[in-house]
matplotlib code that plots the C-alpha trace (Angstrom):
import matplotlib.pyplot as plt

x = [47.1, 44.0, 42.7, 38.8, 38.7, 39.0, 37.3, 34.5, 35.1, 35.5, 33.0, 30.5, 28.2, 25.3, 25.4, 23.1, 26.1, 29.9, 30.7, 28.3, 30.0, 29.5, 29.2, 32.9, 33.9, 31.1, 32.4, 35.7, 34.7, 32.0, 33.8, 35.7, 32.5, 31.3, 28.2, 24.8, 23.8, 22.3, 19.8, 17.8, 15.3, 16.8, 18.3, 16.2, 19.7, 22.0, 25.8, 26.6, 24.0, 25.7, 29.0, 27.9, 26.4, 30.0, 31.1, 29.1, 30.0, 33.9, 33.6, 31.4, 32.1, 29.0, 27.6, 26.0, 22.5, 22.6, 22.6, 20.4, 16.9, 17.6, 20.8, 20.2, 19.3, 22.2, 21.3, 21.8, 25.0, 26.8, 25.5, 27.4, 30.3, 31.2, 30.6, 33.2, 35.8, 35.9, 36.6, 38.8, 37.6, 38.7, 42.1, 41.7, 40.0, 43.0, 45.7, 43.7, 43.0, 47.0, 48.4, 45.5, 46.7, 50.2, 50.0, 47.6, 51.0, 53.1, 54.9, 55.1, 52.0, 54.1, 56.5, 60.0, 60.7, 58.2, 58.1, 57.0, 55.8, 53.0, 50.3, 49.1, 45.3, 43.2, 40.9, 37.4, 35.3, 34.1, 37.4, 39.4, 43.2, 45.2, 48.3, 50.1, 52.9, 54.7, 56.7, 53.6, 52.0, 48.8, 46.5, 45.0, 46.5, 49.0, 48.5, 51.4, 51.6, 53.6, 52.8, 54.6, 56.7, 53.9, 51.8, 49.5, 48.5, 50.2, 49.4, 47.7, 48.1, 46.8, 48.4, 48.2, 50.0, 52.3, 53.7, 57.2, 58.0, 60.9, 58.7, 55.6, 57.4, 57.8, 54.5, 53.9, 57.1, 56.2, 52.3, 53.6, 55.7, 52.4, 50.9, 53.9, 56.8, 58.9, 59.5, 63.4, 63.6, 61.8, 62.2, 61.7, 62.6, 65.2, 61.9, 62.6, 66.2, 67.4, 67.9, 64.3, 63.0, 66.2, 66.2, 62.2, 62.6, 64.6, 63.8, 66.2, 65.3, 66.8, 66.8, 66.2, 67.8, 66.5, 69.9, 72.0, 71.3, 67.9, 66.0, 62.2, 60.2, 61.7, 60.5, 62.7, 63.1, 61.1, 59.5, 57.3, 54.5, 53.7, 53.1, 50.6, 48.9, 48.0, 46.8, 44.0, 42.9, 42.8, 39.8, 37.6, 36.1, 35.9, 39.7, 40.1, 40.1, 40.0, 36.1, 36.0, 35.9, 38.3, 41.6, 39.8, 36.7, 40.0, 41.9, 38.8, 37.9, 41.7, 41.5, 38.1, 39.9, 42.7, 40.1, 37.7, 41.3, 42.0, 38.7, 38.2, 41.7, 40.8, 37.2, 38.7, 41.3, 38.3]
y = [-82.2, -83.8, -85.9, -87.6, -84.1, -81.8, -83.9, -83.7, -80.0, -79.3, -81.4, -80.5, -83.2, -80.6, -78.7, -79.2, -79.4, -80.2, -77.3, -74.6, -72.3, -71.8, -68.5, -68.0, -68.8, -66.5, -63.8, -63.7, -63.8, -61.4, -58.3, -59.2, -59.4, -57.2, -55.1, -55.6, -53.3, -50.3, -50.7, -52.5, -55.4, -56.9, -60.0, -62.9, -65.3, -64.1, -64.2, -66.5, -69.3, -68.1, -68.8, -72.5, -73.5, -72.3, -74.3, -77.2, -77.6, -76.8, -80.1, -82.3, -82.2, -82.0, -79.9, -76.6, -78.0, -80.7, -78.4, -79.2, -77.4, -75.9, -74.2, -70.9, -72.4, -73.0, -69.7, -67.6, -69.6, -69.8, -65.7, -65.0, -67.0, -66.0, -62.0, -62.7, -64.7, -61.7, -59.5, -61.9, -62.1, -65.0, -64.4, -61.0, -63.0, -65.3, -62.7, -60.9, -64.2, -65.5, -62.6, -62.6, -66.1, -65.9, -63.1, -65.4, -67.8, -65.0, -64.2, -61.0, -60.7, -60.9, -63.9, -63.7, -67.4, -69.6, -73.1, -73.7, -76.5, -78.0, -80.4, -82.1, -82.8, -84.5, -82.5, -83.2, -82.7, -79.4, -77.9, -74.8, -74.4, -78.3, -80.2, -83.1, -83.9, -85.8, -86.8, -87.3, -88.8, -87.0, -84.8, -81.7, -78.8, -77.9, -76.0, -73.8, -72.9, -70.5, -71.1, -70.1, -72.2, -73.3, -74.4, -71.2, -70.4, -67.2, -67.3, -70.0, -69.9, -73.1, -73.7, -75.7, -78.9, -79.2, -76.2, -76.5, -76.1, -73.6, -71.8, -71.7, -70.4, -66.8, -65.9, -67.3, -65.4, -61.9, -62.1, -62.9, -59.1, -57.4, -59.3, -60.2, -58.1, -59.1, -62.5, -63.0, -66.9, -69.7, -73.3, -75.8, -79.3, -79.9, -78.8, -75.2, -75.2, -72.8, -69.3, -68.4, -68.8, -67.7, -64.3, -63.9, -62.2, -60.3, -64.1, -66.4, -70.0, -72.5, -75.9, -78.6, -81.6, -85.2, -87.0, -89.6, -92.2, -91.9, -95.2, -95.0, -92.1, -89.2, -86.1, -83.5, -80.1, -77.2, -78.7, -81.0, -78.5, -77.4, -81.5, -81.4, -78.2, -80.2, -82.8, -80.6, -79.1, -82.6, -83.2, -81.0, -83.5, -81.1, -80.4, -84.5, -83.3, -80.1, -79.6, -75.7, -74.5, -71.3, -70.8, -68.3, -70.5, -73.5, -70.2, -69.2, -72.8, -73.3, -69.9, -71.0, -74.1, -72.3, -70.0, -72.6, -73.9, -70.6, -69.6, -73.1, -72.3, -68.8, -69.5, -72.4, -70.2, -67.2]
z = [45.7, 45.5, 48.2, 48.6, 51.2, 48.3, 45.4, 47.6, 48.1, 44.5, 43.2, 40.3, 40.5, 42.1, 39.0, 36.6, 33.5, 34.6, 32.5, 33.9, 35.9, 39.9, 41.3, 42.3, 38.8, 37.3, 39.5, 38.3, 34.5, 34.7, 34.8, 31.8, 29.6, 27.1, 28.6, 26.5, 23.9, 25.2, 22.5, 20.3, 22.2, 25.3, 25.4, 26.3, 27.6, 30.4, 29.6, 32.2, 30.4, 26.5, 28.5, 29.8, 26.5, 24.7, 27.3, 26.7, 22.9, 24.1, 26.6, 24.7, 21.0, 20.0, 17.2, 17.7, 16.9, 19.1, 22.7, 25.0, 25.2, 28.6, 26.9, 25.3, 21.2, 18.6, 16.5, 20.0, 21.0, 18.1, 17.0, 20.3, 19.7, 16.4, 17.6, 20.4, 18.0, 16.1, 18.6, 19.9, 23.4, 24.3, 24.0, 25.7, 28.8, 28.8, 28.7, 31.7, 33.7, 33.3, 34.8, 37.6, 38.2, 38.3, 40.9, 43.0, 42.9, 44.2, 40.9, 38.4, 36.4, 32.8, 32.3, 31.3, 30.3, 28.3, 26.8, 23.2, 21.2, 18.7, 18.6, 15.3, 14.9, 12.3, 11.0, 10.2, 6.5, 7.5, 5.4, 6.3, 6.2, 6.6, 5.5, 6.3, 9.1, 7.3, 10.9, 12.9, 9.6, 10.5, 7.8, 9.7, 11.4, 13.9, 17.3, 18.2, 21.7, 23.7, 27.7, 30.7, 33.0, 34.9, 32.2, 31.5, 27.8, 26.6, 22.8, 20.9, 17.4, 14.9, 11.7, 8.6, 9.6, 6.8, 8.4, 9.7, 13.5, 12.8, 10.4, 12.7, 15.4, 14.1, 14.3, 17.8, 19.3, 17.2, 18.6, 22.1, 21.9, 22.0, 25.2, 27.2, 26.1, 29.2, 27.6, 27.1, 26.7, 25.2, 25.7, 23.0, 21.0, 18.3, 15.9, 16.4, 15.9, 13.5, 12.1, 11.7, 15.2, 16.8, 14.9, 15.0, 17.6, 20.5, 22.2, 23.1, 21.8, 24.1, 22.7, 25.3, 23.7, 24.2, 26.6, 24.0, 26.4, 26.9, 26.3, 26.0, 27.8, 29.6, 31.4, 29.7, 31.9, 30.9, 28.1, 30.3, 31.2, 27.9, 27.0, 30.3, 28.8, 25.7, 28.2, 30.2, 26.9, 25.5, 28.3, 25.6, 23.3, 20.3, 20.6, 20.1, 16.4, 14.9, 13.5, 12.9, 9.3, 9.9, 11.9, 13.5, 15.1, 16.1, 17.9, 19.8, 21.2, 22.1, 23.9, 25.6, 26.9, 28.8, 29.5, 31.4, 33.2, 34.4, 35.7, 37.2, 39.3, 40.2, 41.3, 43.4, 45.3, 45.8]

ax = plt.figure().add_subplot(projection="3d")
ax.plot(x, y, z, "-o")
ax.set_aspect("equal")
plt.show()
């Protein structure tokens, strides 16, 4: 629970930027970062500073060219981001941190149950795959998210917004079999009803339906944790819309947002 005491204890007011990694947070993520190349010119900027710059872009929602002068320049920051994006580094880090945080909470490293939902967001003029979500009346992309029952991101998959949930669920469920093979049940809303999600994998899709007598807003069992996850990542202005030209960049930023959440949580716990 956040109290005046815990707020002072975890305040980031003393940092250069609110997105900078503290020593405790860097200790969590440093072992998961790739080593510098053994040949060639020694790097001018440290990996920690490059991560600080990427998290600054993510949280502030700024263009790469607007990175402050005391952080690595645009060419360096984007160069590292593109290399790590293509290597799937942010997804692998998220996978490791999810298991570490679950063990910290006294749970098994790999979950057996998950929650599935999607979030539709508008895109910008940068281009890339997009579509029109007639239900939400949004032209852009849809973020399929599979989280555990505490809201930790397991699989994040951006798609064109015109992909129906029942069609977009299959790739997400199949991807989860590689990294979290013990998931046996996934809770979802009525948009995921049907044969395609149910037969995509051996995972049982349990539809949590709205009560017939519901009036106004109500918290639905299990499903609310994924909505909370969308609220957490929406603190990052880069994710208010989807300005990325490729789905790979969009996915990398989604995983980076999930990594930021877990790094701070594990850093505070240490």
